[in-house]
C-alpha positions in Angstrom: 6.7 3.4 -5.6 7.4 0.8 -3.0 10.0 3.1 -1.4 7.3 5.7 -0.8 4.8 3.2 0.5 7.3 1.9 3.0 8.1 5.3 4.4 7.5 5.4 8.1 3.9 6.8 8.4 4.0 10.3 9.8 0.9 11.7 8.1 -2.3 10.1 9.5 -4.8 12.3 7.7 -5.0 13.8 4.2 -7.5 16.6 3.5 -8.2 17.3 -0.1 -9.8 20.7 -0.8 -11.4 21.1 -4.2 -11.9 24.3 -6.1 -14.8 26.6 -6.8 -17.6 24.9 -8.7 -15.9 21.6 -8.2 -16.5 18.6 -5.9 -15.1 15.4 -4.4 -16.1 13.8 -7.7 -13.6 15.8 -9.7 -10.9 14.0 -11.6 -8.0 15.2 -9.4 -9.8 14.3 -6.2 -10.6 10.8 -7.5 -7.1 10.3 -8.7 -5.8 11.3 -5.2 -8.2 9.0 -3.4 -7.2 6.1 -5.7 -3.5 6.7 -5.3 -3.8 6.9 -1.5 -6.0 3.8 -1.2 -3.5 1.8 -3.3 -0.2 3.0 -1.7 -1.3 4.2 1.8 -4.2 2.0 2.8 -3.9 3.2 6.4 -4.1 6.8 5.6 -7.4 8.6 6.4 -8.4 10.6 3.3 -10.9 13.4 3.8 -12.5 15.0 0.8 -15.2 17.3 2.1 -17.8 18.7 -0.3 -17.3 22.4 0.1 -20.4 24.6 -0.2 -20.2 27.5 -2.7 -20.9 29.8 0.2 -17.3 30.6 1.5 -18.6 31.2 5.1 -20.2 27.7 5.1 -17.1 26.2 3.5 -14.8 27.6 6.2 -17.1 26.5 8.9 -17.1 22.9 7.5 -13.3 22.9 7.2 -12.7 24.2 10.7 -15.2 21.7 12.1 -13.4 18.9 10.3 -9.9 20.0 11.4 -11.1 20.2 15.0 -11.5 16.4 14.9 -8.0 15.7 13.5 -4.4 15.6 14.9 -3.1 18.5 12.8 0.5 17.7 13.4 -0.1 14.5 11.5 -2.3 16.0 8.8 -1.5 17.0 5.2 -3.4 19.1 2.7 -3.8 19.1 -1.1 -5.7 22.1 -2.4 -6.7 22.8 -6.0 -7.5 26.3 -7.2 -9.7 27.9 -4.5 -8.9 24.9 -2.5 -5.2 25.9 -2.7 -6.1 29.3 -1.2 -8.1 27.5 1.6 -5.3 25.0 2.2 -2.9 27.9 2.7 -5.3 29.5 5.2 -5.4 26.1 7.1 -1.6 25.7 7.2 -1.0 29.3 8.3 -3.8 29.2 10.9 -2.3 26.1 12.6 1.4 27.1 12.0 2.6 26.1 15.4 5.2 23.4 16.2 4.8 20.4 13.8 2.6 22.3 11.4 0.8 20.6 8.6 2.1 20.7 5.0 0.2 21.4 1.8 0.5 20.7 -1.9 -1.2 23.3 -4.0 -2.3 22.8 -7.5 -2.7 25.9 -9.7 -3.8 27.7 -6.5 -5.8 30.9 -6.3 -3.7 33.6 -4.6 -6.1 36.5 -4.4 -9.5 35.1 -5.2 -11.3 38.1 -3.7 -10.1 40.1 -6.7 -11.8 37.7 -9.1 -15.0 36.8 -7.2 -16.7 40.0 -8.2 -17.0 38.5 -11.7 -19.1 35.7 -10.2 -21.6 37.6 -8.1 -25.1 36.1 -8.4 -26.6 32.7 -8.7 -24.7 29.5 -9.6 -25.3 25.8 -9.8 -22.4 23.4 -9.1 -22.1 21.2 -12.2 -21.1 18.2 -10.1 -23.7 18.3 -7.3 -26.5 20.4 -9.0 -26.7 22.4 -5.8 -27.6 26.1 -6.2 -25.9 28.9 -4.3 -25.4 32.6 -4.5 -22.2 34.6 -4.4 -22.7 38.0 -2.6 -20.3 40.9 -1.8 -19.9 39.6 1.8 -18.1 36.6 0.4 -15.5 38.8 -1.1 -15.0 40.4 2.3 -14.6 37.0 3.9 -11.9 36.0 1.4 -10.0 39.2 2.2 -10.1 38.2 5.9 -8.7 34.8 5.1 -5.9 36.1 3.0 -2.4 35.4 4.2 0.0 38.2 3.2 3.2 36.5 4.2 3.9 32.8 4.7 5.2 31.8 8.1 7.0 28.7 6.7 7.3 28.6 2.9 9.0 25.2 3.1 5.7 23.7 4.2 4.3 24.1 0.7 4.8 22.3 -2.6 3.2 24.2 -5.5 2.3 22.8 -8.9 1.7 25.3 -11.7 1.1 25.2 -15.4 1.7 28.3 -17.5 -1.3 28.0 -19.7 -3.8 28.2 -16.8 -6.7 29.9 -18.5 -8.4 30.9 -15.2 -5.6 32.1 -13.0 -2.4 34.0 -13.5 0.2 31.5 -12.6 2.8 34.2 -12.0 1.0 35.3 -8.9 1.4 31.9 -7.3 5.0 31.7 -8.6 5.8 34.9 -6.8 3.9 34.2 -3.5 5.4 30.7 -3.2 8.8 31.5 -4.6 10.6 30.1 -1.5 8.5 26.9 -1.5 9.0 23.7 -3.5 7.9 25.2 -6.8 7.2 23.2 -9.9 6.3 25.2 -13.0 5.4 23.3 -16.2 5.0 25.0 -19.6 1.6 24.6 -21.2 -1.2 22.7 -19.5 -4.4 24.4 -18.3 -6.2 25.2 -15.1 -7.2 21.6 -14.4 -3.4 20.8 -14.4 -2.8 18.2 -17.1 -1.0 15.1 -16.0 -1.6 15.6 -12.3 -1.6 11.9 -11.7 2.1 11.7 -12.8 3.0 14.0 -9.8 1.2 12.0 -7.2 4.3 10.0 -6.1 6.3 13.3 -5.5 3.2 14.9 -3.9 2.9 12.1 -1.3 6.7 12.0 -0.8 6.7 15.7 0.1 3.7 15.3 2.5 5.3 12.4 4.3 8.8 13.8 4.6 
């Protein structure tokens, strides 16, 4: 671990984007924060609480990124957060573009969101919100058909993801640093074991 911690700091900011119906209090988010605080105390870790409304979530993310030096920013995105992290990397894919690590990422969430139309309550925050057809339209607008630089992504997948078809991500990110584990589930069992390699990738 010391070898990673002693790496010349290139990444000044880390943005962790959680998934749908999740929050900064999720296990993976907290494991990421704890690892960063222990091994990279000078790293600024940002874990925004993303609204269930995708329009508000994108506005929050864009406003946050406007305050950061993106050439020195890395992303970790889980599930829907992986979709959003891809949007961020591709939107700012100029020069020293940011990198992203995606954990069981959603690839085409607009094809699934129709199953979630209506009222919801986030189990972490107890905040109520509604999913409406316009949110599906917004997700289609954010979709990146072809990655400008696949090497800027490390993707962690588990084959027993009960929520998303892992093969969609395996295909989309086939030219990226792809890790496919047999078994597991959508939460990605054993995520903390991968944190050293996750940060090594982001700092490289």
